[in-house]
N, CA, C and O atoms as CSV, one atom per row, in Angstrom:
chain,resi,resn,atom,element,x,y,z
A,1,UNK,N,N,0.836,-1.169,0.000
A,1,UNK,CA,C,0.000,0.000,0.000
A,1,UNK,C,C,0.888,1.243,0.000
A,1,UNK,O,O,1.908,1.272,0.688
A,2,UNK,N,N,0.527,2.223,-0.731
A,2,UNK,CA,C,1.310,3.446,-0.843
A,2,UNK,C,C,0.963,4.399,0.291
A,2,UNK,O,O,-0.097,4.287,0.906
A,3,UNK,N,N,1.859,5.334,0.562
A,3,UNK,CA,C,1.675,6.295,1.644
A,3,UNK,C,C,0.484,7.209,1.394
A,3,UNK,O,O,-0.194,7.618,2.336
A,4,UNK,N,N,0.220,7.537,0.110
A,4,UNK,CA,C,-0.902,8.422,-0.230
A,4,UNK,C,C,-2.247,7.790,0.100
A,4,UNK,O,O,-3.220,8.484,0.397
A,5,UNK,N,N,-2.284,6.489,0.043
A,5,UNK,CA,C,-3.551,5.799,0.249
A,5,UNK,C,C,-3.806,5.411,1.695
A,5,UNK,O,O,-4.847,4.829,2.001
A,6,UNK,N,N,-2.871,5.724,2.595
A,6,UNK,CA,C,-3.067,5.410,4.014
A,6,UNK,C,C,-4.116,6.356,4.599
A,6,UNK,O,O,-4.241,7.499,4.159
A,7,UNK,N,N,-4.857,5.884,5.576
A,7,UNK,CA,C,-5.824,6.774,6.219
A,7,UNK,C,C,-5.109,7.879,6.996
A,7,UNK,O,O,-3.944,7.735,7.366
A,8,UNK,N,N,-5.810,8.969,7.235
A,8,UNK,CA,C,-5.250,10.136,7.914
A,8,UNK,C,C,-4.743,9.776,9.309
A,8,UNK,O,O,-3.708,10.281,9.744
A,9,UNK,N,N,-5.460,8.914,10.001
A,9,UNK,CA,C,-5.073,8.493,11.355
A,9,UNK,C,C,-3.691,7.824,11.334
A,9,UNK,O,O,-2.862,8.104,12.201
A,10,UNK,N,N,-3.442,6.978,10.391
A,10,UNK,CA,C,-2.144,6.286,10.283
A,10,UNK,C,C,-1.030,7.265,9.933
A,10,UNK,O,O,0.074,7.172,10.469
A,11,UNK,N,N,-1.318,8.204,9.033
A,11,UNK,CA,C,-0.324,9.217,8.673
A,11,UNK,C,C,0.053,10.053,9.889
A,11,UNK,O,O,1.233,10.324,10.115
A,12,UNK,N,N,-0.949,10.466,10.679
A,12,UNK,CA,C,-0.677,11.260,11.880
A,12,UNK,C,C,0.177,10.480,12.878
A,12,UNK,O,O,1.110,11.029,13.465
A,13,UNK,N,N,-0.140,9.214,13.065
A,13,UNK,CA,C,0.633,8.371,13.985
A,13,UNK,C,C,2.086,8.273,13.519
A,13,UNK,O,O,3.005,8.375,14.331
A,14,UNK,N,N,2.292,8.080,12.234
A,14,UNK,CA,C,3.657,7.982,11.691
A,14,UNK,C,C,4.406,9.292,11.899
A,14,UNK,O,O,5.558,9.276,12.331
A,15,UNK,N,N,3.777,10.423,11.602
A,15,UNK,CA,C,4.436,11.725,11.786
A,15,UNK,C,C,4.739,12.005,13.261
A,15,UNK,O,O,5.817,12.500,13.591
A,16,UNK,N,N,3.801,11.693,14.132
A,16,UNK,CA,C,4.007,11.929,15.571
A,16,UNK,C,C,5.134,11.049,16.104
A,16,UNK,O,O,6.000,11.534,16.832
A,17,UNK,N,N,5.134,9.778,15.757
A,17,UNK,CA,C,6.186,8.858,16.213
A,17,UNK,C,C,7.549,9.300,15.676
A,17,UNK,O,O,8.541,9.266,16.405
A,18,UNK,N,N,7.605,9.709,14.425
A,18,UNK,CA,C,8.877,10.165,13.842
A,18,UNK,C,C,9.353,11.442,14.536
A,18,UNK,O,O,10.538,11.574,14.843
A,19,UNK,N,N,8.445,12.373,14.783
A,19,UNK,CA,C,8.814,13.629,15.450
A,19,UNK,C,C,9.293,13.413,16.869
A,19,UNK,O,O,10.311,13.970,17.283
A,20,UNK,N,N,8.555,12.600,17.618
A,20,UNK,CA,C,8.944,12.312,19.005
A,20,UNK,C,C,10.289,11.581,19.031
A,20,UNK,O,O,11.136,11.881,19.872
A,21,UNK,N,N,10.488,10.646,18.139
A,21,UNK,CA,C,11.764,9.911,18.080
A,21,UNK,C,C,12.920,10.861,17.775
A,21,UNK,O,O,13.994,10.748,18.365
A,22,UNK,N,N,12.698,11.794,16.854
A,22,UNK,CA,C,13.739,12.759,16.521
A,22,UNK,C,C,14.064,13.653,17.718
A,22,UNK,O,O,15.235,13.892,18.011
A,23,UNK,N,N,13.040,14.147,18.407
A,23,UNK,CA,C,13.257,14.991,19.582
A,23,UNK,C,C,13.990,14.223,20.678
A,23,UNK,O,O,14.911,14.761,21.293
A,24,UNK,N,N,13.600,12.985,20.929
A,24,UNK,CA,C,14.277,12.164,21.940
A,24,UNK,C,C,15.737,11.907,21.578
A,24,UNK,O,O,16.609,11.958,22.446
A,25,UNK,N,N,16.004,11.636,20.322
A,25,UNK,CA,C,17.386,11.373,19.895
A,25,UNK,C,C,18.251,12.610,20.074
A,25,UNK,O,O,19.375,12.518,20.566
A,26,UNK,N,N,17.734,13.765,19.678
A,26,UNK,CA,C,18.504,15.003,19.805
A,26,UNK,C,C,18.730,15.352,21.274
A,26,UNK,O,O,19.841,15.711,21.662
A,27,UNK,N,N,17.683,15.248,22.091
A,27,UNK,CA,C,17.840,15.585,23.513
A,27,UNK,C,C,18.779,14.611,24.213
A,27,UNK,O,O,19.544,15.019,25.088
A,28,UNK,N,N,18.738,13.345,23.850
A,28,UNK,CA,C,19.653,12.358,24.422
A,28,UNK,C,C,21.097,12.689,24.055
A,28,UNK,O,O,21.984,12.611,24.905
A,29,UNK,N,N,21.336,13.050,22.819
A,29,UNK,CA,C,22.684,13.404,22.384
A,29,UNK,C,C,23.194,14.631,23.126
A,29,UNK,O,O,24.354,14.664,23.537
A,30,UNK,N,N,22.348,15.636,23.303
A,30,UNK,CA,C,22.746,16.852,24.019
A,30,UNK,C,C,23.054,16.544,25.480
A,30,UNK,O,O,24.048,17.029,26.020
A,31,UNK,N,N,22.219,15.751,26.116
A,31,UNK,CA,C,22.426,15.394,27.527
A,31,UNK,C,C,23.721,14.601,27.698
A,31,UNK,O,O,24.497,14.868,28.615
A,32,UNK,N,N,23.953,13.639,26.827
A,32,UNK,CA,C,25.185,12.837,26.917
A,32,UNK,C,C,26.407,13.716,26.725
A,32,UNK,O,O,27.390,13.570,27.451
A,33,UNK,N,N,26.365,14.620,25.769
A,33,UNK,CA,C,27.489,15.513,25.518
A,33,UNK,C,C,27.752,16.425,26.724
A,33,UNK,O,O,28.904,16.628,27.108
A,34,UNK,N,N,26.698,16.967,27.314
A,34,UNK,CA,C,26.844,17.861,28.464
A,34,UNK,C,C,27.403,17.120,29.669
A,34,UNK,O,O,28.323,17.609,30.327
A,35,UNK,N,N,26.864,15.962,29.960
A,35,UNK,CA,C,27.317,15.182,31.116
A,35,UNK,C,C,28.767,14.741,30.940
A,35,UNK,O,O,29.547,14.793,31.891
A,36,UNK,N,N,29.130,14.314,29.753
A,36,UNK,CA,C,30.506,13.902,29.494
A,36,UNK,C,C,31.472,15.061,29.696
A,36,UNK,O,O,32.535,14.888,30.293
A,37,UNK,N,N,31.117,16.215,29.211
A,37,UNK,CA,C,31.967,17.399,29.366
A,37,UNK,C,C,32.126,17.768,30.832
A,37,UNK,O,O,33.230,18.083,31.277
A,38,UNK,N,N,31.038,17.732,31.583
A,38,UNK,CA,C,31.113,18.051,33.008
A,38,UNK,C,C,31.948,17.037,33.769
A,38,UNK,O,O,32.719,17.412,34.653
A,39,UNK,N,N,31.808,15.765,33.443
A,39,UNK,CA,C,32.595,14.722,34.107
A,39,UNK,C,C,34.082,14.889,33.814
A,39,UNK,O,O,34.909,14.688,34.704
A,40,UNK,N,N,34.435,15.251,32.590
A,40,UNK,CA,C,35.839,15.480,32.246
A,40,UNK,C,C,36.403,16.644,33.054
A,40,UNK,O,O,37.518,16.560,33.570
A,41,UNK,N,N,35.638,17.729,33.167
A,41,UNK,CA,C,36.093,18.879,33.944
A,41,UNK,C,C,36.281,18.516,35.408
A,41,UNK,O,O,37.275,18.899,36.025
A,42,UNK,N,N,35.316,17.769,35.970
A,42,UNK,CA,C,35.425,17.364,37.370
A,42,UNK,C,C,36.615,16.437,37.607
A,42,UNK,O,O,37.315,16.561,38.612
A,43,UNK,N,N,36.838,15.513,36.683
A,43,UNK,CA,C,37.970,14.594,36.823
A,43,UNK,C,C,39.291,15.353,36.746
A,43,UNK,O,O,40.212,15.067,37.511
A,44,UNK,N,N,39.393,16.315,35.836
A,44,UNK,CA,C,40.613,17.110,35.723
A,44,UNK,C,C,40.833,17.933,36.989
A,44,UNK,O,O,41.952,18.011,37.497
A,45,UNK,N,N,39.777,18.540,37.491
A,45,UNK,CA,C,39.880,19.352,38.705
A,45,UNK,C,C,40.286,18.489,39.897
A,45,UNK,O,O,41.133,18.888,40.697
A,46,UNK,N,N,39.687,17.316,40.015
A,46,UNK,CA,C,40.007,16.419,41.121
A,46,UNK,C,C,41.453,15.938,41.045
A,46,UNK,O,O,42.141,15.879,42.065
A,47,UNK,N,N,41.920,15.595,39.842
A,47,UNK,CA,C,43.304,15.132,39.704
A,47,UNK,C,C,44.293,16.260,39.996
A,47,UNK,O,O,45.359,16.019,40.564
A,48,UNK,N,N,43.947,17.484,39.613
A,48,UNK,CA,C,44.809,18.627,39.916
A,48,UNK,C,C,44.899,18.857,41.425
A,48,UNK,O,O,45.984,19.085,41.959
A,49,UNK,N,N,43.762,18.797,42.104
A,49,UNK,CA,C,43.752,18.973,43.553
A,49,UNK,C,C,44.532,17.859,44.254
A,49,UNK,O,O,45.258,18.114,45.215
A,50,UNK,N,N,44.380,16.625,43.768
A,50,UNK,CA,C,45.082,15.503,44.373
A,50,UNK,C,C,46.597,15.644,44.188
A,50,UNK,O,O,47.366,15.397,45.116
A,51,UNK,N,N,47.013,16.038,42.994
A,51,UNK,CA,C,48.440,16.235,42.737
A,51,UNK,C,C,48.991,17.356,43.616
A,51,UNK,O,O,50.104,17.248,44.132
A,52,UNK,N,N,48.230,18.416,43.786
A,52,UNK,CA,C,48.652,19.528,44.639
A,52,UNK,C,C,48.785,19.073,46.087
A,52,UNK,O,O,49.742,19.440,46.769
A,53,UNK,N,N,47.832,18.277,46.558
A,53,UNK,CA,C,47.909,17.769,47.930
A,53,UNK,C,C,49.130,16.886,48.131
A,53,UNK,O,O,49.823,17.004,49.142
A,54,UNK,N,N,49.400,16.000,47.172
A,54,UNK,CA,C,50.581,15.141,47.281
A,54,UNK,C,C,51.869,15.971,47.255
A,54,UNK,O,O,52.811,15.686,47.994
A,55,UNK,N,N,51.902,16.988,46.409
A,55,UNK,CA,C,53.089,17.845,46.334
A,55,UNK,C,C,53.300,18.603,47.642
A,55,UNK,O,O,54.429,18.721,48.118
A,56,UNK,N,N,52.231,19.109,48.215
A,56,UNK,CA,C,52.340,19.819,49.495
A,56,UNK,C,C,52.797,18.884,50.609
A,56,UNK,O,O,53.621,19.264,51.441
A,57,UNK,N,N,52.263,17.656,50.629
A,57,UNK,CA,C,52.682,16.684,51.638
A,57,UNK,C,C,54.161,16.337,51.474
A,57,UNK,O,O,54.897,16.263,52.458
A,58,UNK,N,N,54.593,16.128,50.241
A,58,UNK,CA,C,55.996,15.824,49.969
A,58,UNK,C,C,56.884,16.986,50.404
A,58,UNK,O,O,57.931,16.780,51.018
A,59,UNK,N,N,56.462,18.204,50.085
A,59,UNK,CA,C,57.231,19.391,50.449
A,59,UNK,C,C,57.357,19.519,51.965
A,59,UNK,O,O,58.438,19.808,52.477
A,60,UNK,N,N,56.259,19.304,52.678
A,60,UNK,CA,C,56.321,19.416,54.139
A,60,UNK,C,C,57.200,18.324,54.741
A,60,UNK,O,O,57.923,18.575,55.706
A,61,UNK,N,N,57.146,17.113,54.182
A,61,UNK,CA,C,58.025,16.036,54.654
A,61,UNK,C,C,59.495,16.385,54.415
A,61,UNK,O,O,60.342,16.171,55.283
A,62,UNK,N,N,59.784,16.915,53.246
A,62,UNK,CA,C,61.169,17.278,52.941
A,62,UNK,C,C,61.667,18.406,53.843
A,62,UNK,O,O,62.813,18.385,54.293
A,63,UNK,N,N,60.809,19.387,54.107
A,63,UNK,CA,C,61.202,20.490,54.994
A,63,UNK,C,C,61.472,19.976,56.407
A,63,UNK,O,O,62.428,20.395,57.058
A,64,UNK,N,N,60.623,19.069,56.868
A,64,UNK,CA,C,60.806,18.488,58.203
A,64,UNK,C,C,62.112,17.694,58.277
A,64,UNK,O,O,62.884,17.834,59.225
A,65,UNK,N,N,62.343,16.867,57.270
A,65,UNK,CA,C,63.588,16.079,57.251
A,65,UNK,C,C,64.821,16.976,57.134
A,65,UNK,O,O,65.864,16.689,57.721
A,66,UNK,N,N,64.694,18.050,56.382
A,66,UNK,CA,C,65.808,18.996,56.237
A,66,UNK,C,C,66.115,19.670,57.570
A,66,UNK,O,O,67.280,19.862,57.918
A,67,UNK,N,N,65.076,20.027,58.311
A,67,UNK,CA,C,65.275,20.651,59.619
A,67,UNK,C,C,65.953,19.685,60.579
A,67,UNK,O,O,66.830,20.081,61.346
A,68,UNK,N,N,65.548,18.417,60.537
A,68,UNK,CA,C,66.188,17.420,61.397
A,68,UNK,C,C,67.652,17.248,61.018
A,68,UNK,O,O,68.518,17.168,61.890
A,69,UNK,N,N,67.928,17.192,59.722
A,69,UNK,CA,C,69.314,17.039,59.268
A,69,UNK,C,C,70.170,18.240,59.676
A,69,UNK,O,O,71.318,18.070,60.085
A,70,UNK,N,N,69.617,19.451,59.566
A,70,UNK,CA,C,70.367,20.640,59.977
A,70,UNK,C,C,70.646,20.624,61.474
A,70,UNK,O,O,71.750,20.949,61.913
A,71,UNK,N,N,69.642,20.244,62.252
A,71,UNK,CA,C,69.823,20.166,63.707
A,71,UNK,C,C,70.884,19.136,64.054
A,71,UNK,O,O,71.739,19.374,64.907
A,72,UNK,N,N,70.824,18.000,63.395
A,72,UNK,CA,C,71.819,16.949,63.630
A,72,UNK,C,C,73.217,17.429,63.247
A,72,UNK,O,O,74.182,17.164,63.964
A,73,UNK,N,N,73.328,18.128,62.131
A,73,UNK,CA,C,74.629,18.648,61.701
A,73,UNK,C,C,75.176,19.660,62.704
A,73,UNK,O,O,76.363,19.628,63.028
A,74,UNK,N,N,74.321,20.560,63.197
A,74,UNK,CA,C,74.772,21.543,64.188
A,74,UNK,C,C,75.156,20.871,65.503
A,74,UNK,O,O,76.111,21.275,66.166
A,75,UNK,N,N,74.401,19.845,65.867
A,75,UNK,CA,C,74.716,19.116,67.095
A,75,UNK,C,C,76.083,18.460,66.983
A,75,UNK,O,O,76.898,18.559,67.900
A,76,UNK,N,N,76.335,17.796,65.874
A,76,UNK,CA,C,77.620,17.116,65.706
A,76,UNK,C,C,78.775,18.126,65.539
A,76,UNK,O,O,79.905,17.858,65.946
A,77,UNK,N,N,78.482,19.246,64.958
A,77,UNK,CA,C,79.494,20.278,64.754
A,77,UNK,C,C,79.971,20.857,66.088
A,77,UNK,O,O,81.151,21.156,66.273
A,78,UNK,N,N,79.019,21.005,67.004
A,78,UNK,CA,C,79.350,21.607,68.302
A,78,UNK,C,C,79.666,20.579,69.379
A,78,UNK,O,O,79.962,20.947,70.515
A,79,UNK,N,N,79.608,19.306,69.041
A,79,UNK,CA,C,79.894,18.251,70.004
A,79,UNK,C,C,81.409,18.123,70.172
A,79,UNK,O,O,82.130,17.912,69.197
A,80,UNK,N,N,81.883,18.252,71.402
A,80,UNK,CA,C,83.339,18.269,71.633
A,80,UNK,C,C,83.817,17.165,72.550
A,80,UNK,O,O,85.017,17.090,72.815
A,81,UNK,N,N,82.946,16.304,73.052
A,81,UNK,CA,C,83.345,15.304,74.047
A,81,UNK,C,C,84.138,14.155,73.437
A,81,UNK,O,O,84.850,13.468,74.168
A,82,UNK,N,N,84.050,13.922,72.168
A,82,UNK,CA,C,84.769,12.845,71.476
A,82,UNK,C,C,84.443,11.471,72.038
A,82,UNK,O,O,85.318,10.609,72.112
A,83,UNK,N,N,83.205,11.260,72.432
A,83,UNK,CA,C,82.772,9.966,72.944
A,83,UNK,C,C,81.899,9.306,71.884
A,83,UNK,O,O,80.772,9.730,71.629
A,84,UNK,N,N,82.442,8.265,71.277
A,84,UNK,CA,C,81.747,7.599,70.178
A,84,UNK,C,C,80.427,6.968,70.631
A,84,UNK,O,O,79.441,7.013,69.895
A,85,UNK,N,N,80.397,6.401,71.793
A,85,UNK,CA,C,79.182,5.776,72.325
A,85,UNK,C,C,78.053,6.794,72.495
A,85,UNK,O,O,76.894,6.501,72.204
A,86,UNK,N,N,78.397,7.969,72.960
A,86,UNK,CA,C,77.396,9.031,73.125
A,86,UNK,C,C,76.839,9.470,71.777
A,86,UNK,O,O,75.635,9.687,71.635
A,87,UNK,N,N,77.716,9.599,70.796
A,87,UNK,CA,C,77.278,9.994,69.453
A,87,UNK,C,C,76.347,8.929,68.870
A,87,UNK,O,O,75.325,9.255,68.266
A,88,UNK,N,N,76.704,7.665,69.053
A,88,UNK,CA,C,75.859,6.573,68.561
A,88,UNK,C,C,74.501,6.621,69.253
A,88,UNK,O,O,73.474,6.418,68.605
A,89,UNK,N,N,74.477,6.885,70.555
A,89,UNK,CA,C,73.202,6.982,71.279
A,89,UNK,C,C,72.357,8.154,70.762
A,89,UNK,O,O,71.141,8.029,70.618
A,90,UNK,N,N,72.996,9.274,70.487
A,90,UNK,CA,C,72.279,10.439,69.937
A,90,UNK,C,C,71.664,10.072,68.589
A,90,UNK,O,O,70.490,10.348,68.342
A,91,UNK,N,N,72.458,9.449,67.719
A,91,UNK,CA,C,71.972,9.076,66.390
A,91,UNK,C,C,70.860,8.025,66.470
A,91,UNK,O,O,69.888,8.094,65.719
A,92,UNK,N,N,71.000,7.049,67.382
A,92,UNK,CA,C,69.948,6.036,67.545
A,92,UNK,C,C,68.652,6.672,68.036
A,92,UNK,O,O,67.566,6.309,67.583
A,93,UNK,N,N,68.768,7.617,68.959
A,93,UNK,CA,C,67.594,8.303,69.479
A,93,UNK,C,C,66.876,9.072,68.355
A,93,UNK,O,O,65.651,9.021,68.248
A,94,UNK,N,N,67.637,9.767,67.538
A,94,UNK,CA,C,67.041,10.507,66.413
A,94,UNK,C,C,66.395,9.541,65.436
A,94,UNK,O,O,65.294,9.800,64.952
A,95,UNK,N,N,67.052,8.446,65.143
A,95,UNK,CA,C,66.504,7.463,64.212
A,95,UNK,C,C,65.246,6.797,64.764
A,95,UNK,O,O,64.306,6.541,64.011
A,96,UNK,N,N,65.216,6.516,66.055
A,96,UNK,CA,C,64.028,5.897,66.660
A,96,UNK,C,C,62.825,6.855,66.617
A,96,UNK,O,O,61.687,6.418,66.447
A,97,UNK,N,N,63.080,8.143,66.769
A,97,UNK,CA,C,62.001,9.130,66.741
A,97,UNK,C,C,61.576,9.466,65.304
A,97,UNK,O,O,60.459,9.932,65.077
A,98,UNK,N,N,62.464,9.230,64.347
A,98,UNK,CA,C,62.190,9.560,62.934
A,98,UNK,C,C,62.605,8.383,62.045
A,98,UNK,O,O,63.650,8.445,61.397
A,99,UNK,N,N,61.804,7.315,62.005
A,99,UNK,CA,C,62.198,6.109,61.251
A,99,UNK,C,C,62.252,6.322,59.735
A,99,UNK,O,O,62.797,5.481,59.020
A,100,UNK,N,N,61.702,7.421,59.237
A,100,UNK,CA,C,61.725,7.664,57.790
A,100,UNK,C,C,63.034,8.277,57.313
A,100,UNK,O,O,63.239,8.438,56.110
A,101,UNK,N,N,63.917,8.619,58.236
A,101,UNK,CA,C,65.217,9.152,57.843
A,101,UNK,C,C,66.103,8.031,57.331
A,101,UNK,O,O,66.093,6.928,57.879
A,102,UNK,N,N,66.862,8.305,56.293
A,102,UNK,CA,C,67.677,7.276,55.684
A,102,UNK,C,C,69.147,7.439,56.055
A,102,UNK,O,O,69.835,6.451,56.310
A,103,UNK,N,N,69.624,8.659,56.086
A,103,UNK,CA,C,71.054,8.907,56.221
A,103,UNK,C,C,71.602,8.828,57.623
A,103,UNK,O,O,72.811,8.981,57.800
A,104,UNK,N,N,70.775,8.597,58.641
A,104,UNK,CA,C,71.266,8.529,60.021
A,104,UNK,C,C,71.964,7.216,60.213
A,104,UNK,O,O,72.461,6.935,61.303
């Protein structure tokens, strides 16, 4: 049967279904595009914040370790008793309080 010979009711149903399908397809595409873009922005922002937090933590750890090393250097520089056992005890005490130090 040809399209011209279809009843008006069938033609209207076909046009309405085609129109609604087109609107749904376009709106779905727009929504998917918007959500994807927002998720990418959020992921980038989150990764930037996480990297900044890790960098700040690393920096604070390095500053703390540097301060300990400077204090240890000044202590040994001004130490005049020449007692090896005392020096070993000082170094062991520092190492026990700061197990993340490597060079002690």
